[in-house]
DOPARO-954939 format. One record per atom (N, C-alpha, C, O): atom name; x, y, z; residue in one letter. Coordinates in nm, 3 decimals, padded with zeros to 5 digits. Example, Ala and Ser with C-alpha at 12.3 -4.5 7.8 and 13.67 -1.06 7.14 Angstrom:
<recs>
N,01.319,-00.569,00.780,A
CA,01.230,-00.450,00.780,A
C,01.320,-00.330,00.780,A
O,01.424,-00.332,00.846,A
N,01.285,-00.225,00.708,S
CA,01.367,-00.106,00.714,S
C,01.290,00.003,00.787,S
O,01.341,00.114,00.804,S
</recs>
This chain:
<recs>
N,00.727,02.667,-00.920,R
CA,00.647,02.622,-01.026,R
C,00.520,02.550,-00.969,R
O,00.523,02.461,-00.885,R
N,00.410,02.603,-01.028,G
CA,00.279,02.557,-00.990,G
C,00.245,02.420,-01.039,G
O,00.305,02.370,-01.134,G
N,00.155,02.363,-00.980,K
CA,00.085,02.246,-01.022,K
C,-00.010,02.248,-01.118,K
O,-00.111,02.312,-01.089,K
N,-00.008,02.197,-01.223,G
CA,-00.111,02.210,-01.333,G
C,-00.230,02.101,-01.297,G
O,-00.259,02.059,-01.185,G
N,-00.285,02.070,-01.414,V
CA,-00.414,01.979,-01.417,V
C,-00.354,01.846,-01.359,V
O,-00.427,01.780,-01.286,V
N,-00.215,01.798,-01.389,D
CA,-00.176,01.679,-01.361,D
C,-00.123,01.665,-01.205,D
O,-00.055,01.569,-01.166,D
N,-00.157,01.758,-01.136,G
CA,-00.108,01.761,-00.994,G
C,00.047,01.770,-00.979,G
O,00.095,01.745,-00.869,G
N,00.120,01.801,-01.073,G
CA,00.267,01.818,-01.074,G
C,00.336,01.685,-01.095,G
O,00.455,01.674,-01.063,G
N,00.263,01.577,-01.150,W
CA,00.323,01.460,-01.170,W
C,00.424,01.463,-01.293,W
O,00.508,01.374,-01.303,W
N,00.416,01.560,-01.382,L
CA,00.485,01.564,-01.502,L
C,00.599,01.659,-01.494,L
O,00.673,01.680,-01.591,L
N,00.615,01.721,-01.374,N
CA,00.712,01.833,-01.371,N
C,00.862,01.765,-01.360,N
O,00.957,01.817,-01.420,N
N,00.876,01.659,-01.289,R
CA,01.012,01.597,-01.280,R
C,00.997,01.442,-01.254,R
O,00.908,01.404,-01.178,R
N,01.081,01.353,-01.313,P
CA,01.056,01.210,-01.275,P
C,01.090,01.177,-01.147,P
O,01.190,01.238,-01.109,P
N,01.035,01.088,-01.053,P
CA,01.074,01.060,-00.937,P
C,01.205,00.984,-00.910,P
O,01.242,00.901,-00.993,P
N,01.274,01.008,-00.802,K
CA,01.407,00.935,-00.789,K
C,01.396,00.771,-00.790,K
O,01.485,00.695,-00.828,K
N,01.285,00.738,-00.746,Y
CA,01.261,00.582,-00.751,Y
C,01.110,00.553,-00.836,Y
O,01.002,00.609,-00.816,Y
N,01.136,00.470,-00.914,P
CA,01.003,00.453,-01.021,P
C,00.894,00.415,-00.938,P
O,00.923,00.361,-00.831,P
N,00.782,00.431,-00.964,F
CA,00.644,00.418,-00.905,F
C,00.629,00.464,-00.769,F
O,00.537,00.422,-00.698,F
N,00.712,00.546,-00.729,L
CA,00.708,00.603,-00.576,L
C,00.694,00.751,-00.610,L
O,00.722,00.805,-00.717,L
N,00.641,00.811,-00.486,R
CA,00.633,00.961,-00.485,R
C,00.774,01.025,-00.465,R
O,00.873,00.957,-00.435,R
N,00.776,01.153,-00.482,H
CA,00.912,01.224,-00.468,H
C,00.963,01.223,-00.329,H
O,01.079,01.190,-00.305,H
N,00.866,01.262,-00.224,T
CA,00.898,01.267,-00.098,T
C,00.854,01.147,-00.024,T
O,00.736,01.114,-00.021,T
N,00.959,01.076,00.042,L
CA,00.933,00.953,00.111,L
C,00.970,00.987,00.262,L
O,01.073,01.043,00.297,L
N,00.872,00.946,00.342,I
CA,00.897,00.967,00.483,I
C,01.000,00.847,00.537,I
O,01.101,00.874,00.602,I
N,00.962,00.713,00.502,Y
CA,01.058,00.612,00.548,Y
C,01.156,00.609,00.462,Y
O,01.141,00.623,00.341,Y
N,01.286,00.586,00.530,S
CA,01.415,00.607,00.455,S
C,01.459,00.496,00.364,S
O,01.558,00.510,00.293,S
N,01.392,00.395,00.367,R
CA,01.426,00.276,00.269,R
C,01.330,00.259,00.167,R
O,01.217,00.230,00.208,R
N,01.343,00.270,00.045,P
CA,01.246,00.258,-00.066,P
C,01.192,00.119,-00.082,P
O,01.080,00.092,-00.126,P
N,01.291,00.029,-00.040,E
CA,01.257,-00.107,-00.036,E
C,01.134,-00.143,00.026,E
O,01.063,-00.233,-00.018,E
N,01.103,-00.071,00.134,A
CA,00.986,-00.100,00.222,A
C,00.863,-00.059,00.128,A
O,00.764,-00.132,00.126,A
N,00.868,00.045,00.058,Y
CA,00.755,00.082,-00.025,Y
C,00.718,-00.026,-00.143,Y
O,00.604,-00.049,-00.184,Y
N,00.841,-00.089,-00.190,Y
CA,00.829,-00.187,-00.306,Y
C,00.768,-00.326,-00.229,Y
O,00.678,-00.394,-00.278,Y
N,00.824,-00.349,-00.121,F
CA,00.773,-00.467,-00.051,F
C,00.626,-00.462,-00.023,F
O,00.547,-00.554,-00.044,F
N,00.594,-00.326,00.034,A
CA,00.444,-00.294,00.064,A
C,00.343,-00.335,-00.070,A
O,00.235,-00.394,-00.062,A
N,00.406,-00.286,-00.191,I
CA,00.330,-00.301,-00.310,I
C,00.308,-00.441,-00.346,I
O,00.198,-00.485,-00.381,I
N,00.416,-00.512,-00.336,V
CA,00.406,-00.671,-00.374,V
C,00.328,-00.730,-00.253,V
O,00.229,-00.795,-00.286,V
N,00.350,-00.721,-00.124,S
CA,00.280,-00.795,-00.042,S
C,00.140,-00.749,-00.038,S
O,00.057,-00.827,00.008,S
N,00.103,-00.635,-00.079,N
CA,-00.031,-00.598,-00.077,N
C,-00.112,-00.680,-00.192,N
O,-00.224,-00.727,-00.171,N
N,-00.052,-00.689,-00.302,F
CA,-00.109,-00.781,-00.408,F
C,-00.124,-00.910,-00.358,F
O,-00.237,-00.957,-00.356,F
N,-00.017,-00.986,-00.312,A
CA,-00.024,-01.114,-00.257,A
C,-00.135,-01.137,-00.167,A
O,-00.218,-01.227,-00.186,A
N,-00.136,-01.053,-00.064,L
CA,-00.225,-01.063,00.040,L
C,-00.380,-01.045,00.005,L
O,-00.473,-01.102,00.063,L
N,-00.389,-00.956,-00.099,R
CA,-00.522,-00.942,-00.151,R
C,-00.571,-01.063,-00.222,R
O,-00.688,-01.100,-00.218,R
N,-00.470,-01.127,-00.291,A
CA,-00.514,-01.251,-00.356,A
C,-00.533,-01.358,-00.261,A
O,-00.621,-01.440,-00.288,A
N,-00.458,-01.372,-00.144,S
CA,-00.495,-01.475,-00.058,S
C,-00.645,-01.456,00.010,S
O,-00.717,-01.547,00.050,S
N,-00.673,-01.315,00.013,W
CA,-00.808,-01.295,00.083,W
C,-00.916,-01.334,-00.008,W
O,-01.028,-01.350,00.040,W
N,-00.895,-01.353,-00.134,T
CA,-01.017,-01.406,-00.221,T
C,-01.041,-01.552,-00.193,T
O,-01.144,-01.603,-00.237,T
N,-00.962,-01.617,-00.129,Y
CA,-00.969,-01.757,-00.070,Y
C,-01.099,-01.754,00.015,Y
O,-01.175,-01.850,00.003,Y
N,-01.131,-01.661,00.094,K
CA,-01.242,-01.657,00.177,K
C,-01.373,-01.646,00.104,K
O,-01.475,-01.689,00.157,K
N,-01.375,-01.588,-00.018,L
CA,-01.489,-01.557,-00.083,L
C,-01.546,-01.690,-00.157,L
O,-01.658,-01.689,-00.208,L
N,-01.470,-01.794,-00.158,S
CA,-01.519,-01.920,-00.238,S
C,-01.573,-02.008,-00.125,S
O,-01.501,-02.051,-00.035,S
N,-01.723,-02.035,-00.138,P
CA,-01.786,-02.102,-00.030,P
C,-01.761,-02.245,-00.011,P
O,-01.782,-02.305,00.095,P
N,-01.709,-02.303,-00.130,H
CA,-01.668,-02.455,-00.108,H
C,-01.522,-02.460,-00.042,H
O,-01.475,-02.570,-00.014,H
N,-01.452,-02.345,-00.017,L
CA,-01.305,-02.367,00.045,L
C,-01.318,-02.328,00.197,L
O,-01.221,-02.339,00.272,L
N,-01.436,-02.284,00.241,R
CA,-01.449,-02.238,00.381,R
C,-01.452,-02.336,00.487,R
O,-01.474,-02.298,00.602,R
N,-01.431,-02.463,00.459,H
CA,-01.444,-02.578,00.560,H
C,-01.337,-02.572,00.652,H
O,-01.358,-02.613,00.766,H
N,-01.211,-02.521,00.616,N
CA,-01.098,-02.554,00.712,N
C,-01.072,-02.414,00.795,N
O,-01.022,-02.314,00.744,N
N,-01.110,-02.424,00.918,S
CA,-01.121,-02.310,01.012,S
C,-00.981,-02.256,01.026,S
O,-00.959,-02.135,01.037,S
N,-00.886,-02.347,01.026,G
CA,-00.737,-02.304,01.043,G
C,-00.694,-02.205,00.942,G
O,-00.640,-02.098,00.969,G
N,-00.725,-02.254,00.811,T
CA,-00.696,-02.168,00.703,T
C,-00.765,-02.033,00.686,T
O,-00.710,-01.934,00.638,T
N,-00.889,-02.037,00.730,I
CA,-00.963,-01.908,00.728,I
C,-00.910,-01.824,00.828,I
O,-00.902,-01.703,00.805,I
N,-00.869,-01.878,00.952,L
CA,-00.798,-01.787,01.060,L
C,-00.664,-01.733,01.010,L
O,-00.629,-01.618,01.039,L
N,-00.597,-01.806,00.946,L
CA,-00.467,-01.753,00.883,L
C,-00.501,-01.653,00.777,L
O,-00.430,-01.553,00.780,L
N,-00.590,-01.658,00.688,V
CA,-00.626,-01.577,00.591,V
C,-00.677,-01.449,00.638,V
O,-00.654,-01.345,00.576,V
N,-00.753,-01.453,00.758,T
CA,-00.805,-01.343,00.830,T
C,-00.692,-01.271,00.890,T
O,-00.686,-01.149,00.874,T
N,-00.600,-01.334,00.960,A
CA,-00.475,-01.266,01.009,A
C,-00.403,-01.194,00.913,A
O,-00.359,-01.083,00.940,A
N,-00.386,-01.249,00.799,L
CA,-00.300,-01.187,00.691,L
C,-00.383,-01.054,00.633,L
O,-00.323,-00.958,00.586,L
N,-00.507,-01.060,00.642,E
CA,-00.590,-00.952,00.595,E
C,-00.572,-00.829,00.688,E
O,-00.568,-00.714,00.645,E
N,-00.562,-00.863,00.824,I
CA,-00.553,-00.768,00.937,I
C,-00.414,-00.700,00.918,I
O,-00.399,-00.578,00.924,I
N,-00.311,-00.790,00.895,T
CA,-00.186,-00.740,00.864,T
C,-00.179,-00.664,00.747,T
O,-00.108,-00.563,00.750,T
N,-00.240,-00.693,00.640,R
CA,-00.237,-00.603,00.521,R
C,-00.296,-00.467,00.557,R
O,-00.234,-00.362,00.537,R
N,-00.406,-00.472,00.606,R
CA,-00.477,-00.339,00.656,R
C,-00.393,-00.257,00.745,R
O,-00.386,-00.136,00.727,R
N,-00.322,-00.324,00.849,F
CA,-00.246,-00.230,00.930,F
C,-00.108,-00.182,00.845,F
O,-00.054,-00.075,00.870,F
N,-00.070,-00.251,00.766,Q
CA,00.045,-00.205,00.680,Q
C,00.012,-00.093,00.601,Q
O,00.092,00.001,00.595,Q
N,-00.099,-00.089,00.538,W
CA,-00.148,00.016,00.441,W
C,-00.200,00.139,00.532,W
O,-00.206,00.252,00.484,W
N,-00.233,00.114,00.654,S
CA,-00.264,00.230,00.739,S
C,-00.143,00.312,00.760,S
O,-00.156,00.434,00.771,S
N,-00.025,00.258,00.768,L
CA,00.081,00.330,00.789,L
C,00.111,00.440,00.664,L
O,00.146,00.558,00.678,L
N,00.087,00.367,00.538,F
CA,00.112,00.452,00.430,F
C,00.013,00.565,00.404,F
O,00.037,00.672,00.350,F
N,-00.110,00.519,00.456,R
CA,-00.227,00.632,00.461,R
C,-00.207,00.753,00.551,R
O,-00.249,00.865,00.522,R
N,-00.140,00.723,00.663,V
CA,-00.098,00.826,00.753,V
C,00.019,00.922,00.699,V
O,00.024,01.043,00.718,V
N,00.108,00.845,00.630,E
CA,00.220,00.907,00.563,E
C,00.161,01.004,00.460,E
O,00.200,01.121,00.463,E
N,00.073,00.965,00.371,K
CA,00.030,01.034,00.270,K
C,-00.052,01.168,00.333,K
O,-00.041,01.281,00.286,K
N,-00.129,01.134,00.438,A
CA,-00.205,01.243,00.491,A
C,-00.108,01.336,00.556,A
O,-00.142,01.454,00.548,A
N,-00.003,01.313,00.613,Y
CA,00.106,01.390,00.659,Y
C,00.168,01.462,00.552,Y
O,00.197,01.579,00.577,Y
N,00.193,01.420,00.445,L
CA,00.260,01.492,00.335,L
C,00.150,01.604,00.268,L
O,00.180,01.713,00.221,L
N,00.035,01.553,00.277,Q
CA,-00.076,01.659,00.223,Q
C,-00.096,01.753,00.316,Q
O,-00.132,01.860,00.267,Q
N,-00.084,01.751,00.452,I
CA,-00.105,01.844,00.548,I
C,00.004,01.950,00.552,I
O,-00.020,02.069,00.574,I
N,00.138,01.898,00.527,T
CA,00.246,01.981,00.535,T
C,00.294,02.038,00.408,T
O,00.392,02.111,00.399,T
N,00.213,01.996,00.299,H
CA,00.238,02.042,00.165,H
C,00.372,02.015,00.100,H
O,00.424,02.090,00.017,H
N,00.425,01.895,00.147,L
CA,00.553,01.856,00.097,L
C,00.521,01.786,-00.052,L
O,00.419,01.720,-00.071,L
N,00.606,01.805,-00.137,P
CA,00.586,01.743,-00.269,P
C,00.588,01.603,-00.283,P
O,00.571,01.552,-00.393,P
</recs>
């Protein structure tokens, strides 16, 4: 069955809500953890944007380390998505 304008999203519901049909990592909990942690880590990053809160260098170091962790975490999922696109898996 071909993919229409919707990219095939409406053909069948995924096995796990909010996730794609084909998962490379065997535990779907990892994907849900990544979604929640991404939101929390992005929220903590906004701390660095407030000029009046930049006085504590230890906190800034921690927030920066958390942002690096978030970016590394999402790089794994970007590689997974690219792999699925290259191999044309659903």
